[in-house]
BALOBA-1460 file (C-alpha; in Angstrom, 3 decimals):
// residues 78
<rec num="1" residu="m" x="-4.314" y="-23.440" z="-11.316"/>
<rec num="2" residu="k" x="-2.567" y="-19.993" z="-11.168"/>
<rec num="3" residu="w" x="-1.735" y="-18.379" z="-7.975"/>
<rec num="4" residu="n" x="-2.020" y="-14.491" z="-7.578"/>
<rec num="5" residu="d" x="0.186" y="-12.284" z="-5.446"/>
<rec num="6" residu="y" x="-2.070" y="-10.676" z="-3.023"/>
<rec num="7" residu="p" x="-2.607" y="-8.034" z="-1.819"/>
<rec num="8" residu="e" x="-1.570" y="-6.682" z="-5.177"/>
<rec num="9" residu="n" x="-4.356" y="-8.632" z="-7.160"/>
<rec num="10" residu="h" x="-7.668" y="-8.722" z="-5.552"/>
<rec num="11" residu="p" x="-10.615" y="-11.033" z="-6.858"/>
<rec num="12" residu="l" x="-12.642" y="-8.965" z="-8.898"/>
<rec num="13" residu="e" x="-16.146" y="-10.512" z="-7.380"/>
<rec num="14" residu="s" x="-17.226" y="-11.825" z="-3.879"/>
<rec num="15" residu="g" x="-17.128" y="-15.609" z="-3.542"/>
<rec num="16" residu="t" x="-15.037" y="-18.311" z="-2.341"/>
<rec num="17" residu="y" x="-11.531" y="-19.507" z="-2.870"/>
<rec num="18" residu="l" x="-8.428" y="-21.121" z="-2.349"/>
<rec num="19" residu="i" x="-6.166" y="-19.073" z="-0.640"/>
<rec num="20" residu="s" x="-1.908" y="-19.543" z="1.024"/>
<rec num="21" residu="v" x="-2.253" y="-17.933" z="4.428"/>
<rec num="22" residu="t" x="0.391" y="-17.730" z="6.934"/>
<rec num="23" residu="k" x="0.411" y="-17.591" z="10.389"/>
<rec num="24" residu="p" x="2.617" y="-17.486" z="13.650"/>
<rec num="25" residu="y" x="4.212" y="-21.043" z="14.621"/>
<rec num="26" residu="k" x="3.583" y="-21.993" z="18.462"/>
<rec num="27" residu="g" x="6.925" y="-23.171" z="18.185"/>
<rec num="28" residu="g" x="8.497" y="-20.637" z="16.463"/>
<rec num="29" residu="g" x="8.765" y="-18.851" z="12.904"/>
<rec num="30" residu="d" x="5.474" y="-18.985" z="10.763"/>
<rec num="31" residu="f" x="3.255" y="-21.883" z="9.592"/>
<rec num="32" residu="t" x="1.391" y="-21.867" z="5.845"/>
<rec num="33" residu="f" x="-1.146" y="-23.265" z="4.837"/>
<rec num="34" residu="k" x="-3.860" y="-23.581" z="2.040"/>
<rec num="35" residu="y" x="-7.631" y="-22.791" z="3.194"/>
<rec num="36" residu="v" x="-11.176" y="-22.318" z="1.425"/>
<rec num="37" residu="a" x="-12.281" y="-18.799" z="2.018"/>
<rec num="38" residu="y" x="-14.761" y="-15.902" z="1.498"/>
<rec num="39" residu="y" x="-13.562" y="-13.571" z="-0.202"/>
<rec num="40" residu="n" x="-15.736" y="-9.895" z="-0.077"/>
<rec num="41" residu="h" x="-15.436" y="-7.610" z="-2.626"/>
<rec num="42" residu="k" x="-17.339" y="-4.733" z="-1.393"/>
<rec num="43" residu="t" x="-14.819" y="-4.271" z="2.072"/>
<rec num="44" residu="n" x="-11.649" y="-6.432" z="0.925"/>
<rec num="45" residu="e" x="-12.086" y="-8.693" z="3.127"/>
<rec num="46" residu="w" x="-11.261" y="-12.700" z="3.484"/>
<rec num="47" residu="h" x="-13.235" y="-14.041" z="5.867"/>
<rec num="48" residu="k" x="-13.334" y="-18.020" z="7.389"/>
<rec num="49" residu="q" x="-16.147" y="-20.291" z="5.998"/>
<rec num="50" residu="n" x="-17.749" y="-23.263" z="6.816"/>
<rec num="51" residu="l" x="-18.611" y="-25.143" z="3.943"/>
<rec num="52" residu="f" x="-20.186" y="-27.834" z="6.099"/>
<rec num="53" residu="d" x="-22.923" y="-25.881" z="7.159"/>
<rec num="54" residu="e" x="-26.089" y="-26.233" z="4.571"/>
<rec num="55" residu="n" x="-25.973" y="-22.188" z="4.639"/>
<rec num="56" residu="d" x="-22.151" y="-21.995" z="3.519"/>
<rec num="57" residu="e" x="-21.743" y="-19.745" z="6.891"/>
<rec num="58" residu="v" x="-19.505" y="-16.745" z="6.525"/>
<rec num="59" residu="l" x="-17.808" y="-16.277" z="9.403"/>
<rec num="60" residu="e" x="-14.961" y="-13.628" z="11.300"/>
<rec num="61" residu="v" x="-12.647" y="-12.027" z="9.297"/>
<rec num="62" residu="i" x="-9.402" y="-13.867" z="8.972"/>
<rec num="63" residu="q" x="-6.260" y="-11.726" z="10.749"/>
<rec num="64" residu="h" x="-3.596" y="-13.709" z="9.384"/>
<rec num="65" residu="r" x="-1.510" y="-12.991" z="6.370"/>
<rec num="66" residu="i" x="-3.337" y="-14.075" z="2.944"/>
<rec num="67" residu="n" x="-0.221" y="-14.447" z="0.392"/>
<rec num="68" residu="g" x="-2.467" y="-15.310" z="-2.609"/>
<rec num="69" residu="w" x="-5.334" y="-16.833" z="-3.714"/>
<rec num="70" residu="a" x="-6.821" y="-19.285" z="-6.924"/>
<rec num="71" residu="s" x="-10.168" y="-19.861" z="-8.771"/>
<rec num="72" residu="d" x="-11.179" y="-22.269" z="-11.436"/>
<rec num="73" residu="i" x="-10.142" y="-25.185" z="-9.358"/>
<rec num="74" residu="p" x="-11.479" y="-28.093" z="-10.678"/>
<rec num="75" residu="i" x="-13.639" y="-30.619" z="-7.980"/>
<rec num="76" residu="y" x="-12.786" y="-33.991" z="-7.987"/>
<rec num="77" residu="l" x="-15.846" y="-36.232" z="-8.654"/>
<rec num="78" residu="r" x="-16.268" y="-39.819" z="-8.603"/>
């Protein structure tokens, strides 16, 4: 897995990616976390996504800072 800096590097197509997001922490400072989000290549926007919904519903645009994105991450099956 390789992280791609964002916004310097954009995904080449729309789809679901693992992203690193930073948002303000309620106690002060910042909180950075990983999240699976949908990227819209046409609008260059990252969206929240409900992957538990059978329709993989794409939700609102993420308003927090996107640090980077990754793709081709293997899924663990057993």
